[in-house]
C-alpha positions in Angstrom: -38.6 10.5 -7.3 -36.1 11.7 -4.6 -35.1 9.8 -1.4 -36.8 11.3 1.7 -34.7 10.1 4.6 -31.2 10.4 5.0 -28.3 9.0 7.9 -25.4 10.6 8.9 -22.8 8.8 11.0 -19.1 10.4 11.7 -16.6 7.9 12.9 -13.4 9.1 14.5 -10.5 6.4 14.2 -8.5 5.5 17.0 -4.9 6.6 16.3 -2.9 4.1 14.0 -6.5 2.6 13.1 -7.1 4.8 10.0 -6.2 2.1 7.5 -8.3 -0.3 9.0 -10.9 1.8 9.5 -10.9 2.7 5.5 -10.8 -1.1 4.8 -14.1 -1.9 6.8 -15.7 0.6 5.3 -14.7 -0.4 1.9 -15.5 -4.0 2.5 -19.1 -3.1 4.1 -20.1 -2.0 -0.1 -21.1 -5.6 -0.9 -23.6 -6.1 2.3 -25.3 -2.5 1.3 -25.4 -3.3 -2.3 -27.5 -6.5 -1.0 -30.5 -3.7 0.5 -32.9 -2.7 -1.6 -33.9 -0.5 0.5 -30.8 1.6 0.8 -30.8 3.9 -2.3 -27.3 5.6 -1.7 -24.3 4.9 0.4 -21.2 6.7 0.7 -18.3 6.0 2.9 -16.3 9.6 3.4 -12.7 10.2 4.4 -13.3 13.7 5.9 -9.8 14.6 7.1 -7.0 12.8 8.9 -8.6 10.1 11.4 -11.9 11.2 10.3 -14.3 9.1 8.5 -18.5 9.2 7.7 -21.1 7.1 6.1 -24.0 8.9 4.4 -27.0 7.2 3.3 -30.4 7.7 1.7 -33.8 5.8 1.7 -37.5 6.6 0.8 -39.2 5.1 4.0 -38.8 4.6 7.2 -38.9 1.1 7.3 -36.0 0.8 4.4 -34.0 3.2 7.1 -34.7 0.8 10.2 -34.0 -2.1 7.9 -30.4 -0.5 7.3 -29.8 0.3 11.1 -31.1 -3.5 11.9 -28.8 -5.0 9.2 -25.3 -6.6 8.6 -23.4 -3.4 8.0 -24.8 -1.6 11.3 -24.4 -4.8 13.5 -20.7 -5.1 12.1 -19.9 -1.3 12.7 -21.1 -1.7 16.6 -19.2 -4.9 16.8 -15.9 -3.4 15.7 -16.7 0.1 17.4 -14.4 -0.6 20.3 -11.6 -1.6 18.2 -11.6 1.0 15.7 -12.9 4.0 16.8 -12.1 6.5 19.4 -15.6 7.1 20.4 -19.1 5.3 19.9 -20.6 6.0 16.6 -23.2 8.9 16.4 -26.2 7.8 14.1 -27.9 11.2 13.1 -31.2 10.8 11.3 -32.0 13.6 8.6 -35.1 14.3 6.1 -34.0 15.6 2.9 -35.5 18.7 1.8 -34.2 18.6 -1.9 -32.1 16.0 -4.0 -30.4 16.2 -7.8 
């Protein structure tokens, strides 16, 4: 059964904070692994200073639980320190997946 829903959160590091952002994203993995409803979770380096999170879910309840969870709380707590603009959370419906 393929996941139905996704989140995409692009993140722009403050100048000089790139390694801190990468470390923060890497350190979030154990928190996400504790969320049974988060099916996949990717921390991405898109280019110099540009990062993103992409994750997938079966239900809106699972997606909302992730948004209400520890990773999102930590992300918002660190946002001003690490990012040059507030994280924008994009909600997607997946049409096909392998």
